[in-house]
C-alpha positions as CSV (number, residue, x, y, z in Angstrom):
1,M,10.7,-93.4,-14.4
2,R,10.0,-93.3,-18.4
3,G,8.0,-96.4,-17.6
4,S,5.4,-94.5,-15.7
5,K,5.1,-91.5,-17.9
6,H,5.1,-93.9,-20.9
7,T,1.9,-95.1,-19.1
8,I,0.5,-92.3,-18.8
9,Y,0.3,-90.8,-22.8
10,H,-0.7,-94.1,-23.5
11,R,-3.4,-94.1,-21.2
12,F,-4.1,-90.3,-22.3
13,A,-4.3,-90.5,-25.8
14,G,-6.3,-94.6,-25.7
15,I,-9.1,-91.6,-23.7
16,V,-8.4,-89.7,-26.7
17,L,-9.4,-92.1,-29.3
18,R,-12.3,-93.7,-27.6
19,H,-14.1,-90.3,-27.2
20,P,-13.1,-87.6,-30.2
21,F,-16.2,-86.3,-30.5
22,G,-16.0,-85.7,-26.3
23,I,-12.8,-84.3,-26.5
24,I,-13.4,-81.8,-29.2
25,L,-16.4,-80.4,-27.6
26,V,-14.9,-80.2,-24.6
27,A,-11.9,-77.7,-26.5
28,A,-14.7,-76.1,-27.7
29,L,-16.4,-75.0,-24.6
30,G,-13.0,-74.3,-23.3
31,V,-12.7,-71.5,-26.2
32,V,-15.8,-70.5,-25.6
33,L,-15.4,-69.7,-22.1
34,S,-12.3,-68.5,-22.7
35,L,-13.5,-65.5,-25.3
36,L,-16.4,-65.1,-22.9
37,V,-13.9,-64.1,-19.8
38,T,-12.0,-62.2,-22.0
39,A,-14.5,-59.8,-23.2
40,T,-16.0,-59.1,-19.6
41,Q,-13.3,-59.1,-17.5
42,L,-10.3,-58.5,-19.2
43,T,-9.1,-54.2,-18.6
44,F,-5.7,-52.8,-19.5
45,H,-4.0,-50.7,-16.8
46,T,-2.7,-47.5,-18.4
47,N,-1.5,-45.7,-15.2
48,R,1.9,-46.4,-14.7
49,L,1.9,-46.4,-10.8
50,D,0.6,-49.8,-11.5
51,L,4.1,-51.2,-11.8
52,I,4.2,-50.2,-8.0
53,A,2.8,-52.6,-5.7
54,S,0.3,-50.7,-3.0
55,G,1.9,-51.6,-0.2
56,N,5.2,-49.8,-1.3
57,H,6.3,-47.2,1.1
58,Y,6.7,-44.1,-0.8
59,R,3.7,-45.1,-2.9
60,Q,1.9,-44.7,0.1
61,L,3.3,-41.6,1.3
62,G,2.9,-40.8,-2.5
63,D,-1.1,-41.2,-1.9
64,A,-1.0,-39.6,1.8
65,Y,0.8,-36.7,0.2
66,D,-2.5,-36.6,-2.7
67,R,-5.0,-36.7,0.2
68,E,-3.6,-33.9,2.2
69,F,-2.8,-31.8,-0.2
70,E,-4.9,-31.4,-4.1
71,A,-2.7,-31.6,-6.8
72,L,-2.7,-28.8,-9.4
73,P,-3.9,-29.7,-13.2
74,G,-1.5,-29.7,-15.9
75,D,-1.0,-32.3,-18.1
76,V,-2.7,-29.6,-20.7
77,I,-1.2,-26.0,-20.0
78,V,-3.1,-24.2,-22.6
79,L,-0.9,-20.8,-23.9
80,I,-2.9,-17.4,-24.9
81,R,-0.8,-14.6,-26.7
82,A,-2.5,-11.2,-27.2
83,E,-1.5,-7.6,-27.7
84,R,-3.9,-6.6,-25.0
85,P,-4.0,-7.9,-21.6
86,E,-7.9,-7.5,-21.2
87,T,-8.4,-10.0,-24.6
88,A,-6.4,-12.6,-23.1
89,K,-8.2,-12.5,-19.8
90,A,-11.3,-13.3,-21.8
91,F,-10.1,-15.8,-23.7
92,A,-9.0,-17.0,-20.5
93,T,-12.3,-17.0,-19.0
94,A,-14.3,-18.4,-22.0
95,L,-12.5,-21.3,-22.1
96,A,-12.9,-22.2,-18.5
97,Q,-16.4,-21.4,-18.1
98,R,-16.8,-24.0,-21.9
99,W,-14.9,-26.1,-19.4
100,A,-16.3,-26.0,-16.3
101,T,-19.1,-28.2,-17.7
102,D,-17.7,-30.3,-20.4
103,P,-17.3,-33.9,-19.8
104,H,-14.3,-34.5,-21.1
105,I,-12.4,-32.1,-18.6
106,D,-12.1,-33.1,-15.1
107,Q,-10.2,-29.8,-13.8
108,V,-9.3,-26.0,-15.0
109,L,-7.0,-23.8,-13.4
110,Y,-7.0,-20.1,-14.8
111,R,-6.8,-17.8,-12.2
112,I,-6.3,-17.6,-8.2
113,N,-8.3,-16.2,-5.4
114,V,-6.3,-13.4,-4.6
115,D,-8.9,-12.3,-2.3
116,A,-8.0,-15.3,0.5
117,L,-4.6,-14.4,0.8
118,K,-4.5,-10.1,1.1
119,S,-4.8,-11.0,4.8
120,K,-1.7,-12.9,5.1
121,A,0.0,-10.8,2.5
122,L,3.1,-10.0,4.9
123,L,3.8,-13.6,4.8
124,Y,5.0,-13.5,1.4
125,L,7.5,-10.5,1.5
126,S,10.9,-11.1,2.3
127,P,12.9,-10.0,5.6
128,D,14.3,-6.9,2.9
129,D,11.1,-6.3,1.3
130,L,9.6,-5.9,5.2
131,T,12.0,-3.7,6.2
132,A,11.4,-1.2,3.3
133,L,8.0,-1.3,4.4
134,R,8.7,-0.7,7.8
135,Q,11.3,2.5,6.6
136,K,8.0,4.0,4.9
137,L,5.6,3.9,7.1
138,Q,8.1,5.3,9.8
139,T,9.0,8.3,6.7
140,H,5.1,8.4,6.2
141,Q,3.7,8.4,9.4
142,A,2.4,11.9,10.1
143,L,1.1,12.2,6.6
144,L,-1.0,9.0,7.5
145,E,-2.0,10.2,11.1
146,E,-3.0,13.5,10.1
147,L,-5.3,11.9,7.1
148,T,-7.0,9.6,9.2
149,A,-7.9,12.4,11.8
150,S,-9.2,14.3,8.4
151,P,-9.8,12.4,5.4
152,T,-10.6,15.0,3.0
153,L,-9.2,15.4,-0.9
154,Q,-8.6,18.7,0.0
155,N,-6.2,18.0,3.1
156,L,-4.5,14.7,1.0
157,F,-3.1,17.6,-1.4
158,A,-2.4,19.9,1.4
159,L,-0.3,16.8,3.3
160,I,1.3,15.4,0.2
161,N,2.7,19.6,-0.8
162,R,4.2,19.6,2.5
163,E,5.9,16.4,2.1
164,M,6.7,17.3,-1.1
165,S,8.6,20.5,0.0
166,T,10.1,18.6,2.8
167,A,11.6,16.1,0.4
168,L,12.7,19.1,-1.8
169,V,14.6,21.2,0.2
170,G,15.8,18.3,2.3
171,H,17.0,17.1,-1.3
172,V,18.7,20.5,-2.4
173,F,20.5,21.3,0.9
174,T,21.8,17.1,1.4
175,G,23.2,17.7,-2.4
176,F,25.8,20.3,-0.9
177,L,27.1,17.9,1.2
178,Q,27.5,14.9,-1.3
179,D,30.3,14.6,-3.5
180,D,29.6,15.1,-7.5
181,H,29.9,10.8,-8.3
182,Q,27.5,10.0,-4.8
183,A,24.2,8.9,-6.6
184,Q,21.1,11.6,-5.3
185,E,17.9,9.8,-5.0
186,P,15.5,12.5,-6.3
187,P,12.0,12.9,-4.3
188,D,9.2,10.2,-4.1
189,L,6.5,11.8,-6.1
190,S,4.7,8.7,-7.0
191,L,2.1,9.0,-4.2
192,L,0.8,12.7,-6.2
193,V,1.3,10.9,-9.4
194,A,-0.9,7.7,-8.7
195,F,-3.5,10.5,-7.5
196,L,-3.8,12.3,-10.5
197,Q,-3.8,9.0,-12.8
198,H,-6.2,7.7,-11.4
199,M,-8.0,10.9,-10.7
200,N,-7.4,11.4,-14.6
201,Q,-8.9,7.7,-15.7
202,A,-12.2,8.1,-13.6
203,L,-12.6,11.0,-15.3
204,D,-12.5,9.8,-18.4
205,A,-14.3,6.3,-18.6
206,P,-15.1,3.7,-15.8
207,H,-12.0,1.7,-14.6
208,V,-10.9,-1.1,-12.3
209,Y,-10.1,0.7,-9.1
210,Q,-6.7,0.2,-7.8
211,S,-5.5,1.4,-4.4
212,P,-3.1,4.3,-5.2
213,W,-1.1,3.2,-1.9
214,A,0.3,0.7,-3.2
215,S,2.5,2.9,-5.4
216,L,4.3,4.7,-2.4
217,F,4.3,1.6,-0.4
218,A,5.8,-1.2,-3.4
219,K,7.7,-0.2,-5.9
220,D,7.0,-1.3,-9.6
221,V,3.7,-2.6,-8.7
222,E,2.3,-4.8,-11.6
223,T,-1.7,-4.7,-11.9
224,R,-1.4,-8.1,-14.0
225,G,0.3,-9.3,-11.3
226,Q,-2.2,-9.2,-8.5
227,D,-5.8,-9.9,-10.9
228,G,-5.2,-13.0,-10.3
229,F,-4.6,-14.7,-13.3
230,L,-1.4,-17.2,-14.4
231,W,0.8,-14.8,-16.1
232,S,4.3,-15.4,-17.6
233,E,7.1,-13.3,-15.7
234,D,7.4,-11.2,-18.8
235,K,3.7,-10.4,-18.8
236,H,3.0,-11.7,-22.2
237,L,1.7,-14.7,-21.9
238,L,-1.3,-16.3,-20.2
239,F,-1.8,-20.1,-19.2
240,V,-4.9,-21.8,-18.7
241,L,-3.6,-25.2,-16.6
242,V,-6.5,-27.8,-17.7
243,Q,-6.5,-31.5,-16.1
244,P,-8.2,-34.0,-19.0
245,K,-10.7,-36.7,-17.6
246,R,-8.7,-40.2,-18.5
247,A,-10.2,-42.2,-20.5
248,E,-9.9,-46.1,-18.2
249,G,-9.1,-49.1,-20.5
250,E,-7.3,-46.5,-23.4
251,F,-3.7,-46.4,-23.9
252,N,-4.2,-42.9,-25.3
253,R,-6.0,-42.6,-22.5
254,F,-6.6,-38.2,-23.3
255,D,-6.7,-38.4,-26.7
256,K,-10.4,-37.3,-26.4
257,A,-10.0,-34.9,-24.2
258,V,-7.3,-33.1,-26.3
259,Q,-9.4,-33.4,-29.2
260,Q,-12.4,-31.5,-27.6
261,I,-9.6,-28.9,-26.0
262,R,-8.5,-28.4,-29.4
263,A,-11.6,-27.7,-31.1
264,D,-12.8,-25.4,-28.1
265,V,-9.7,-23.2,-28.7
266,D,-10.0,-23.1,-32.2
267,E,-14.1,-21.7,-32.3
268,L,-13.0,-19.3,-29.5
269,R,-10.4,-17.7,-31.9
270,K,-13.0,-17.0,-34.2
271,V,-14.7,-15.0,-32.0
272,H,-11.1,-13.5,-30.9
273,P,-9.1,-14.0,-34.0
274,D,-6.1,-11.2,-32.7
275,V,-5.2,-14.6,-29.5
């Protein structure tokens, strides 16, 4: 075995010694060809999913889910804080409009179209909320029916006045039957208060219309929760979700996009210095 290997090495060495320039030329051509292939064909796969085989069952399930449901953007999140909600919303809208045509941005989400959800709003309520809503409708059924028959402002206030009087009388007489330690809920004046507030706002200046009936059938109605913008739970922060475009072949795939996002935010802050 050693003899055969020695013979092969001896013959190879003889070829090299007899044709040195040919061997160097072949090696040089191999180097040039390798550099050409590297420059034109070599790519880097920076997607972490490429570490998992494409035939993997869990990856196939993930790909099927992505095709069925559109994923929310969120690789970059812009947080907006301002003293006035209108300023924060104007800032978010300006950012979204700018990034809608930006080549570095793939997708932006700053507002949800709540109008498409209104016809299915009851589906989002809990069973307790649905029960409370049904009780509210039953309590004010007479007012709603009579107002539908004669939908005038005079009739509306007459009906509200009647309901208030009935509630006050019931509240007073019921109070005599209760112990001192039992809490008594005051009559519900939310509908009257809401109508008066909206009338005052309409007289003072133009404003965005909001149905006053919401204050009657839904407690603690928050206007900012119904405008479609992505508010934090305490309503102090406004979110803009951004999906920057990936720079294929770059290890820092979002570098240029993030730099552009920061530059746009800084530029708009000059227009809105209180943000």
